[in-house]
C-alpha positions as CSV (number, residue, x, y, z in Angstrom):
1,X,-7.6,13.3,39.5
2,X,-7.1,14.6,36.0
3,X,-8.1,18.3,35.2
4,X,-11.5,19.2,33.1
5,X,-9.7,19.7,30.0
6,X,-7.8,16.0,30.2
7,X,-11.3,14.6,30.6
8,X,-12.9,17.1,27.4
9,X,-10.1,15.7,25.3
10,X,-9.9,12.5,25.8
11,X,-13.8,12.3,25.9
12,X,-13.3,13.2,22.2
13,X,-11.4,11.0,21.5
14,X,-13.5,8.4,22.6
15,X,-15.8,9.6,20.2
16,X,-13.7,9.1,17.2
17,X,-12.4,5.8,18.4
18,X,-16.3,4.9,18.4
19,X,-16.7,6.0,15.2
20,X,-13.7,4.3,13.5
21,X,-14.0,1.2,14.4
22,X,-16.5,-1.5,13.8
23,X,-17.0,-3.8,16.6
24,X,-18.5,-7.1,15.9
25,X,-18.6,-10.4,18.5
26,X,-16.0,-11.5,19.4
27,X,-14.1,-15.1,21.1
28,X,-11.4,-13.8,22.9
29,X,-8.6,-16.0,22.8
30,X,-5.6,-14.2,24.4
31,X,-1.9,-15.5,23.2
32,X,1.5,-14.4,24.1
33,X,3.6,-16.8,22.5
34,X,5.3,-13.6,20.5
35,X,5.1,-10.0,20.2
36,X,2.8,-9.9,17.2
37,X,0.2,-12.1,18.7
38,X,0.1,-10.0,22.1
39,X,-0.4,-7.3,20.0
40,X,-3.4,-9.2,18.1
41,X,-4.8,-9.9,21.7
42,X,-4.6,-6.7,22.5
43,X,-6.8,-5.6,19.7
44,X,-9.3,-8.5,20.0
45,X,-9.7,-7.0,24.0
46,X,-10.3,-3.9,22.3
47,X,-12.9,-4.9,19.7
48,X,-14.7,-7.2,22.6
49,X,-15.0,-4.0,24.9
50,X,-16.6,-1.8,22.1
51,X,-18.6,-4.7,21.2
52,X,-20.2,-5.5,24.5
53,X,-20.6,-3.3,27.4
54,X,-21.2,-6.4,29.5
55,X,-17.8,-7.7,29.6
56,X,-15.9,-4.8,31.5
57,X,-15.1,-7.3,34.1
58,X,-13.2,-9.9,31.8
59,X,-11.6,-7.2,29.9
60,X,-10.1,-5.9,32.9
61,X,-8.7,-9.4,34.0
62,X,-7.4,-9.9,30.8
63,X,-5.6,-6.8,30.4
64,X,-4.5,-8.2,34.2
65,X,-3.4,-11.6,32.1
66,X,-1.4,-9.4,29.1
67,X,0.2,-7.4,31.7
68,X,1.7,-9.8,34.3
69,X,2.8,-12.2,31.3
70,X,3.5,-10.0,28.2
71,X,4.1,-6.5,28.3
72,X,5.7,-4.7,31.2
73,X,8.6,-2.7,31.3
74,X,10.4,-5.9,33.0
75,X,9.7,-7.4,29.4
76,X,12.6,-7.9,26.3
77,X,11.4,-6.7,23.3
78,X,12.4,-8.7,21.2
79,X,11.4,-9.8,18.0
80,X,9.9,-6.7,15.7
81,X,10.4,-3.3,17.5
82,X,6.9,-1.8,16.2
83,X,4.6,-3.9,17.9
84,X,6.4,-3.5,21.3
85,X,6.9,0.8,20.9
86,X,3.5,1.2,17.6
87,X,1.1,-1.4,17.6
88,X,0.2,-2.8,21.5
89,X,0.6,0.5,23.0
90,X,-2.0,2.1,20.5
91,X,-4.3,-0.4,21.1
92,X,-3.6,-1.1,24.9
93,X,-4.2,3.1,24.8
94,X,-7.5,3.0,23.1
95,X,-9.0,0.2,25.6
96,X,-7.8,2.6,28.5
97,X,-9.7,5.4,26.9
98,X,-12.5,3.5,26.6
99,X,-12.7,2.2,30.1
100,X,-11.1,5.4,32.3
101,X,-14.2,5.5,34.2
102,X,-13.6,1.6,35.0
103,X,-10.1,0.6,35.6
104,X,-8.6,0.8,38.7
105,X,-6.3,3.8,38.8
106,X,-3.5,1.6,39.9
107,X,-3.8,-0.8,37.2
108,X,-4.1,2.7,34.7
109,X,-0.5,3.8,36.4
110,X,0.7,0.1,35.5
111,X,-0.7,0.3,31.9
112,X,0.7,3.8,31.1
113,X,3.9,3.0,32.8
114,X,4.3,0.0,29.9
115,X,3.9,2.6,27.9
116,X,5.9,5.2,28.9
117,X,9.1,2.9,28.8
118,X,8.6,1.8,25.4
119,X,7.3,4.8,23.8
120,X,8.4,7.9,26.0
121,X,9.5,10.3,22.8
122,X,7.4,10.5,19.2
123,X,11.3,11.2,17.9
124,X,13.1,8.1,19.1
125,X,13.2,4.5,19.0
126,X,13.7,2.3,22.0
127,X,15.3,-1.1,22.5
128,X,15.2,-2.9,25.9
129,X,15.6,0.2,27.4
130,X,18.9,2.0,26.3
131,X,17.7,5.3,23.7
132,X,18.3,4.0,19.9
133,X,20.2,7.0,17.6
134,X,17.7,6.5,15.0
135,X,14.9,9.4,15.5
136,X,11.0,8.3,14.0
137,X,10.0,9.3,10.9
138,X,7.4,9.4,9.0
139,X,4.3,7.6,9.6
140,X,6.3,5.9,12.9
141,X,6.8,9.2,14.3
142,X,3.1,10.1,14.3
143,X,1.7,7.4,14.9
144,X,4.4,7.4,18.6
145,X,2.8,11.2,18.9
146,X,-0.7,10.0,19.1
147,X,0.6,7.4,21.8
148,X,2.5,10.0,23.7
149,X,-0.5,12.3,23.6
150,X,-2.9,9.7,24.6
151,X,-0.7,8.9,27.5
152,X,0.0,12.5,29.0
153,X,-4.4,12.7,28.9
154,X,-4.5,9.6,30.7
155,X,-2.2,10.7,33.1
156,X,-2.9,14.1,33.1
157,X,0.5,15.0,32.6
158,X,0.6,18.4,30.8
159,X,4.5,18.3,29.2
160,X,3.6,15.5,27.9
161,X,0.7,16.3,25.6
162,X,3.1,19.0,24.9
163,X,6.2,16.9,24.1
164,X,3.3,14.8,21.6
165,X,2.3,18.1,20.1
166,X,6.2,19.1,19.8
167,X,7.0,16.3,17.9
168,X,4.7,16.4,15.2
169,X,7.0,19.5,13.4
170,X,9.4,17.6,11.2
171,X,6.1,15.6,9.5
172,X,5.2,19.7,8.3
173,X,8.3,19.8,6.3
174,X,8.8,18.9,3.0
175,X,11.7,16.2,2.6
176,X,14.1,15.9,0.7
177,X,15.7,13.2,0.8
178,X,14.4,10.1,2.6
179,X,11.1,9.4,4.6
180,X,7.9,12.1,4.7
181,X,6.2,13.8,1.9
182,X,7.9,15.8,-0.9
183,X,7.3,18.6,-2.9
184,X,5.8,16.9,-6.2
185,X,2.8,14.5,-4.1
186,X,5.6,11.5,-3.2
187,X,5.5,9.9,0.3
188,X,8.1,7.8,1.0
189,X,8.8,5.6,4.2
190,X,12.0,3.1,5.1
191,X,14.0,5.5,2.8
192,X,13.1,4.0,-0.5
193,X,9.5,2.8,-0.6
194,X,6.8,4.8,-2.5
195,X,4.1,4.1,0.6
196,X,1.4,6.9,0.1
197,X,-1.0,3.8,0.4
198,X,0.2,2.2,3.6
199,X,2.5,4.1,5.7
200,X,1.1,7.8,4.0
201,X,-1.9,6.9,5.5
202,X,-0.9,5.8,8.7
203,X,0.5,9.0,8.9
204,X,-2.7,11.0,7.9
205,X,-5.0,8.9,10.4
206,X,-3.0,9.4,13.4
207,X,-2.0,12.9,12.4
208,X,-5.5,13.9,11.5
209,X,-7.0,12.4,15.2
210,X,-4.0,14.5,17.0
211,X,-4.8,17.5,14.6
212,X,-9.0,16.8,15.9
213,X,-8.0,16.0,19.5
214,X,-6.3,19.2,19.8
215,X,-8.1,21.1,18.9
216,X,-9.6,24.0,20.6
217,X,-7.2,23.1,24.0
218,X,-4.1,24.8,24.9
219,X,-2.1,22.2,23.2
220,X,-3.4,23.0,19.4
221,X,-1.3,22.6,16.5
222,X,-0.7,25.8,14.7
223,X,1.5,26.9,12.0
224,X,1.5,27.2,8.7
225,X,3.8,23.8,7.8
226,X,0.6,22.4,8.7
227,X,-0.4,22.6,5.1
228,X,1.9,20.3,4.3
229,X,-0.2,17.8,5.4
230,X,-3.3,19.7,4.4
231,X,-2.2,20.1,0.8
232,X,-1.1,16.4,0.8
233,X,-5.3,14.8,0.6
234,X,-5.0,16.0,-3.3
235,X,-1.0,16.7,-3.9
236,X,-0.3,13.3,-2.9
237,X,-3.3,10.5,-2.2
238,X,-6.1,11.3,-4.7
239,X,-4.0,10.7,-7.4
240,X,-3.8,7.1,-6.4
241,X,-7.5,6.9,-5.3
242,X,-9.8,4.8,-7.8
243,X,-13.6,4.4,-7.2
244,X,-12.5,4.6,-3.7
245,X,-9.9,1.9,-4.1
246,X,-6.1,2.5,-3.5
247,X,-4.0,1.6,-6.2
248,X,-1.5,-1.0,-5.7
249,X,1.4,0.7,-6.8
250,X,1.9,2.8,-3.6
251,X,1.2,0.2,-1.5
252,X,4.2,-2.2,-1.0
253,X,5.1,-5.1,1.0
254,X,0.5,-4.6,2.0
255,X,-0.3,-5.9,-1.7
256,X,-0.1,-8.8,0.2
257,X,-2.4,-8.8,3.1
258,X,-5.7,-10.4,2.6
259,X,-7.8,-8.2,5.0
260,X,-6.2,-4.8,3.8
261,X,-7.1,-5.2,0.3
262,X,-7.0,-1.7,-2.0
263,X,-10.8,-1.4,-1.1
264,X,-10.3,-1.1,2.4
265,X,-7.3,1.1,2.2
266,X,-9.4,3.6,0.0
267,X,-11.9,3.7,2.6
268,X,-9.6,4.6,5.7
269,X,-8.3,6.8,3.6
270,X,-11.1,8.7,2.5
271,X,-11.7,8.2,6.8
272,X,-8.8,9.7,7.5
273,X,-9.8,12.6,5.1
274,X,-12.5,12.9,6.9
275,X,-11.5,13.1,10.6
276,X,-8.7,15.8,8.7
277,X,-11.5,18.2,7.9
278,X,-12.6,18.4,11.7
279,X,-9.3,20.7,12.2
280,X,-8.3,22.3,8.1
281,X,-9.5,25.8,7.1
282,X,-12.7,26.3,5.5
283,X,-10.7,26.5,2.1
284,X,-9.7,23.1,1.9
285,X,-13.0,21.2,3.2
286,X,-15.1,22.9,0.7
287,X,-12.8,21.6,-2.0
288,X,-12.3,17.9,-0.4
289,X,-16.2,17.2,-0.1
290,X,-16.0,17.1,-3.6
291,X,-13.4,15.4,-4.6
292,X,-12.5,13.8,-8.2
293,X,-10.2,12.1,-9.7
294,X,-8.3,14.6,-11.2
295,X,-8.3,13.6,-14.8
296,X,-4.7,14.2,-16.8
297,X,-0.9,12.8,-16.1
298,X,1.0,12.9,-12.9
299,X,4.7,12.7,-12.0
300,X,6.0,11.5,-8.7
301,X,9.7,11.9,-9.5
302,X,10.8,11.1,-6.0
303,X,9.2,8.0,-5.7
304,X,9.5,7.1,-9.6
305,X,5.4,6.4,-10.2
306,X,3.4,8.0,-12.7
307,X,-0.6,8.2,-12.9
308,X,-2.8,8.5,-15.9
309,X,-6.3,9.3,-15.2
310,X,-9.1,9.2,-18.7
311,X,-12.5,9.9,-17.6
312,X,-13.6,6.4,-18.1
313,X,-10.3,4.3,-16.8
314,X,-6.4,5.2,-15.5
315,X,-3.4,3.7,-15.3
316,X,-0.8,3.5,-12.9
317,X,3.3,2.7,-13.8
318,X,5.7,1.5,-10.7
319,X,9.3,2.3,-11.3
320,X,12.6,1.7,-9.6
321,X,16.0,2.2,-9.5
322,X,19.3,2.8,-7.0
323,X,16.8,5.6,-5.2
324,X,13.3,3.8,-5.4
325,X,12.8,0.2,-4.4
326,X,11.5,-2.3,-7.1
327,X,9.9,-4.4,-4.2
328,X,10.1,-4.6,-0.7
329,X,9.5,-7.9,1.3
330,X,10.3,-8.5,5.2
331,X,8.1,-9.6,8.1
332,X,7.1,-12.5,5.9
333,X,5.0,-10.2,3.9
334,X,5.0,-10.0,0.3
335,X,6.8,-13.2,-0.7
336,X,6.4,-13.2,-4.4
337,X,6.9,-9.3,-5.3
338,X,9.6,-9.8,-7.4
339,X,8.7,-7.6,-10.5
340,X,6.4,-5.4,-9.1
341,X,9.0,-2.6,-9.4
342,X,9.9,-3.3,-12.8
343,X,7.5,-1.4,-15.0
344,X,4.7,-3.0,-13.9
345,X,1.4,-1.6,-15.4
346,X,-2.0,-1.3,-13.6
347,X,-4.8,-0.7,-15.8
348,X,-8.0,0.3,-14.2
349,X,-11.4,0.5,-16.0
350,X,-14.9,2.0,-14.0
351,X,-16.8,-1.4,-15.6
352,X,-14.5,-3.8,-13.8
353,X,-12.7,-1.6,-10.3
354,X,-12.5,-4.6,-8.6
355,X,-10.0,-6.3,-11.0
356,X,-7.0,-6.0,-8.4
357,X,-9.3,-6.5,-5.4
358,X,-10.8,-9.9,-6.3
359,X,-8.2,-12.4,-5.3
360,X,-5.5,-11.1,-7.8
361,X,-2.4,-11.5,-6.2
362,X,-2.8,-14.9,-4.2
363,X,-3.9,-16.3,-7.3
364,X,-2.4,-14.1,-10.7
365,X,1.0,-15.5,-11.8
366,X,4.0,-13.4,-10.0
367,X,6.6,-14.5,-13.4
368,X,4.3,-12.2,-15.7
369,X,2.8,-9.0,-14.3
370,X,1.6,-6.8,-17.2
371,X,4.4,-4.1,-18.3
372,X,7.2,-5.8,-17.3
373,X,10.2,-7.5,-19.0
374,X,11.7,-10.5,-17.1
375,X,14.1,-13.2,-17.2
376,X,12.5,-16.6,-16.8
377,X,14.2,-17.8,-13.9
378,X,13.0,-19.5,-11.0
379,X,12.7,-17.3,-7.6
380,X,12.6,-18.2,-4.2
381,X,10.3,-16.4,-1.9
382,X,11.7,-13.2,0.3
383,X,10.9,-12.3,3.6
384,X,9.9,-15.9,4.4
385,X,10.6,-18.1,8.0
386,X,11.2,-15.2,11.3
387,X,10.3,-12.6,8.8
388,X,12.0,-9.8,11.1
389,X,12.5,-6.1,10.0
390,X,12.0,-5.3,6.6
391,X,14.0,-5.8,3.1
392,X,13.8,-2.7,0.1
393,X,16.0,-4.0,-2.5
394,X,16.5,-1.5,-4.8
395,X,18.1,-1.5,-8.7
396,X,21.4,-0.3,-10.1
397,X,19.5,2.0,-12.6
398,X,19.6,5.1,-12.7
399,X,17.5,6.2,-15.3
400,X,13.9,5.7,-13.9
401,X,10.7,8.6,-14.5
402,X,8.0,10.1,-16.2
403,X,7.7,13.9,-17.9
404,X,4.3,15.5,-17.9
405,X,3.7,17.3,-21.4
406,X,0.9,20.2,-22.3
407,X,-2.7,18.8,-22.5
408,X,-2.2,16.5,-19.4
409,X,-0.3,13.8,-21.4
410,X,3.1,12.5,-20.6
411,X,5.7,9.8,-21.2
412,X,7.9,7.5,-18.7
413,X,11.0,5.3,-19.0
414,X,13.2,2.5,-17.4
415,X,16.4,1.7,-17.7
416,X,15.8,-2.0,-16.8
417,X,18.2,-4.2,-14.9
418,X,17.0,-8.2,-14.5
419,X,17.3,-9.4,-10.7
420,X,20.0,-11.8,-10.3
421,X,20.3,-11.5,-14.2
422,X,22.2,-10.2,-16.9
423,X,19.3,-8.4,-18.8
424,X,18.8,-5.1,-19.4
425,X,16.5,-3.2,-21.3
426,X,15.5,0.2,-22.1
427,X,11.5,0.9,-21.7
428,X,9.2,3.5,-22.4
429,X,5.9,4.3,-22.7
430,X,3.8,7.1,-23.6
431,X,0.2,7.8,-22.4
432,X,-2.3,9.4,-24.5
433,X,-6.0,10.5,-24.6
434,X,-8.1,6.8,-25.3
435,X,-4.1,4.7,-25.0
436,X,-1.0,3.6,-23.9
437,X,1.6,2.8,-25.9
438,X,5.0,0.8,-24.8
439,X,7.9,0.8,-26.5
440,X,11.6,-1.5,-25.3
441,X,14.8,-2.1,-27.0
442,X,18.1,-3.0,-26.5
443,X,16.4,-6.3,-24.7
444,X,19.3,-8.5,-24.3
445,X,20.6,-11.0,-21.7
446,X,23.5,-13.9,-22.1
447,X,22.1,-16.4,-18.9
448,X,20.6,-19.2,-21.4
449,X,17.2,-18.7,-20.6
450,X,13.9,-17.4,-21.6
451,X,13.3,-13.8,-21.9
452,X,9.3,-12.6,-21.9
453,X,7.8,-8.7,-21.8
454,X,3.9,-9.4,-20.7
455,X,1.4,-7.6,-22.5
456,X,-1.5,-8.3,-20.3
457,X,-2.2,-10.3,-17.3
458,X,-6.2,-9.7,-16.4
459,X,-8.3,-11.5,-14.1
460,X,-11.6,-12.6,-15.7
461,X,-12.8,-14.3,-12.5
462,X,-14.7,-16.8,-13.2
463,X,-15.3,-15.9,-17.2
464,X,-13.6,-18.9,-18.5
465,X,-15.6,-18.0,-21.7
466,X,-14.7,-14.3,-22.5
467,X,-14.4,-13.7,-25.9
468,X,-10.8,-13.3,-27.2
469,X,-10.2,-11.8,-31.2
470,X,-7.4,-12.1,-32.8
471,X,-7.2,-10.3,-36.5
472,X,-11.6,-10.3,-36.2
473,X,-10.6,-14.5,-35.2
474,X,-12.1,-15.6,-32.4
475,X,-10.3,-17.8,-30.3
476,X,-11.4,-21.2,-28.6
477,X,-11.5,-20.3,-25.0
478,X,-9.3,-23.4,-24.0
479,X,-8.0,-23.7,-20.6
480,X,-4.6,-24.5,-19.9
481,X,-3.9,-23.9,-23.8
482,X,-0.5,-22.0,-24.6
483,X,-0.8,-20.6,-28.1
484,X,1.3,-18.5,-30.5
485,X,-0.2,-16.4,-32.8
486,X,1.8,-15.5,-35.5
487,X,2.3,-11.9,-36.8
488,X,-0.8,-10.6,-35.1
489,X,-1.4,-7.3,-36.0
490,X,-4.6,-6.5,-33.6
491,X,-6.0,-8.2,-30.6
492,X,-9.2,-8.0,-28.6
493,X,-10.1,-9.2,-25.4
494,X,-14.1,-8.3,-24.1
495,X,-14.4,-6.5,-21.4
496,X,-11.3,-5.4,-21.1
497,X,-10.0,-3.9,-24.5
498,X,-7.9,-3.6,-27.1
499,X,-3.7,-4.5,-28.3
500,X,-2.5,-3.2,-31.1
501,X,1.1,-4.3,-32.8
502,X,2.2,-2.5,-35.2
503,X,4.0,-3.9,-38.1
504,X,2.9,-7.3,-36.5
505,X,4.3,-9.7,-33.7
506,X,4.4,-13.1,-32.5
507,X,2.2,-13.0,-30.0
508,X,1.6,-15.3,-27.2
509,X,-1.5,-16.3,-25.4
510,X,-2.7,-18.5,-22.6
511,X,-6.0,-19.1,-21.1
512,X,-5.7,-20.4,-17.7
513,X,-7.6,-21.3,-14.2
514,X,-5.0,-20.5,-11.5
515,X,-5.3,-21.5,-8.1
516,X,-3.8,-19.8,-5.0
517,X,-3.7,-18.4,-1.1
518,X,-3.0,-15.7,1.0
519,X,-0.4,-17.5,2.7
520,X,1.6,-18.7,0.2
521,X,2.4,-14.8,0.1
522,X,2.0,-13.3,2.9
523,X,3.2,-15.5,6.8
524,X,3.7,-12.6,8.6
525,X,2.6,-12.9,12.5
526,X,-0.1,-10.4,12.6
527,X,-0.9,-10.4,8.6
528,X,-0.9,-14.3,8.1
529,X,-3.3,-15.0,5.4
530,X,-5.3,-18.3,5.1
531,X,-4.5,-21.2,3.7
532,X,-7.8,-21.6,1.7
533,X,-7.4,-22.4,-1.8
534,X,-9.2,-19.2,-4.3
535,X,-9.1,-19.8,-8.0
536,X,-10.2,-17.2,-10.7
537,X,-9.6,-17.5,-14.6
538,X,-6.8,-15.6,-16.2
539,X,-5.8,-14.1,-19.3
540,X,-2.4,-13.5,-20.2
541,X,-0.7,-12.3,-23.3
542,X,3.4,-11.9,-24.0
543,X,6.3,-11.6,-26.6
544,X,8.6,-13.8,-26.5
545,X,12.4,-12.5,-27.1
546,X,14.1,-15.8,-27.5
547,X,17.0,-17.2,-25.1
548,X,19.2,-15.1,-24.6
549,X,18.2,-12.5,-27.3
550,X,20.5,-9.4,-28.4
551,X,19.0,-5.9,-29.5
552,X,15.3,-6.7,-29.5
553,X,12.5,-4.8,-28.7
554,X,9.3,-4.3,-28.9
555,X,6.3,-2.0,-29.5
556,X,1.9,-2.4,-28.9
557,X,-0.7,-0.1,-27.9
558,X,-3.1,-0.9,-25.3
559,X,-6.7,0.8,-25.7
560,X,-8.6,0.5,-22.2
561,X,-11.9,-0.1,-23.1
562,X,-12.1,-0.3,-26.8
563,X,-14.8,-2.2,-28.4
564,X,-13.6,-4.6,-30.9
565,X,-14.8,-2.7,-33.9
566,X,-12.3,0.5,-32.5
567,X,-9.5,-1.8,-31.9
568,X,-9.9,-2.7,-35.7
569,X,-9.9,0.8,-36.7
570,X,-7.1,1.8,-34.7
571,X,-5.1,-0.8,-35.8
572,X,-5.6,-0.1,-40.2
573,X,-4.4,3.5,-38.7
574,X,-1.3,2.8,-37.8
């Protein structure tokens, strides 16, 4: 029989669980064909448990089926380790908490034995029994600590709860390499990936739940190091939130997940902060209650990201080098992420905060991401097939990062080495009060292919008639017609902003309706996108540097939210 303290903490976790997960009706369809579908089957049972109190008998029978046929100590850990050691155990324990007064003791004992076999310690990774020398870090460690804590509470094992609490300690120290929070606010997972908006949110959620769960008990998490996580709310997470959306620049391969978009992760981040506030000192909670975008320029040197917030718009820049991955693929996710770390520039505007939320990733041309300079070679999907494991693709360059100036402005630069290409370029951006200035020099290649710099690729939704003006002349809104505008001084796209080209450039423009599916960029077992075609109109602007250029360059000024008149005036001043 569990002591009262265990039951009190389990009841507390149940309240957290019910407030966190919104349950809806579900058609139960258990699938144990692989480890990913097994996890999804447990997730269906959790939803059913929350949605229908009368379904207890069905859930109990289904749990027995899954235990006998998929998740038990004798099962061989195949495929993606995460499902065995984190995904399934976490959801199974949630169900056990919800049904703890109705679940037969022998069943609970069986399920805890399976959980403890695959997740015996927050620190280590297990592969079919033997200990792995790999020590868990970041979000994975936080998840395992929560699993160990819950299994200890359900088993009435005080030592196991203490093991979970103690397993958090490395998360309360700033990292100097590899995974974790850095003093400059960066968060890295998988050694080289900027992951604040994915694994970072997972860590914040799990740590917040453990702190709240154990608060006031003999296992309460204390010590000055906990401030690393409390401080991360403002240092690491807030700078990447725009109108409740988590910026894609720090979401890694998760950008390809149909049911986990920037708005969803933004909501999850705010929810995690709410839970964390239950355990934070009053001084933190007071500040968090009035969170706002931190106006100014922010450099996250350890993960090579910069963010620039202005009153009505924000910009984020993704860079890469031998230290930080240009993109991550794997598990069948992010099949077309080739250029997302090659200087992709995200512009967010209060007038159109859903630009990236609204089917952007399945429909955008992945060869023409704004801000990038690219070799136009055709690329193969990455991470397709069985998709086991992950792959973070770094670059050979060393120069990449940003510098903050007085007044809240800054600059960033990148020595670009094209992947699988001889393309080389030096790229620089200056972030000002009302503009972003982009410059490129020494653009060279020798592969016999065309090189382009992408100025803009804007999702116009279904608005094919959006006004586009070049040097004061409105252009026909014809779809699918590629146009070259000679010696352009400035251009303006209605509802987006202005573009100024000092000295004039030959500007390429294309307005097209693009069709795509989420399945084309994500075939992951537990995240697979559907094959429903979605259509969006995009307006693309780019500079053509020609075939195998030598010493080419560019300069243009982005004026987010500027009117046509303001753009023309700025062009006349330059």
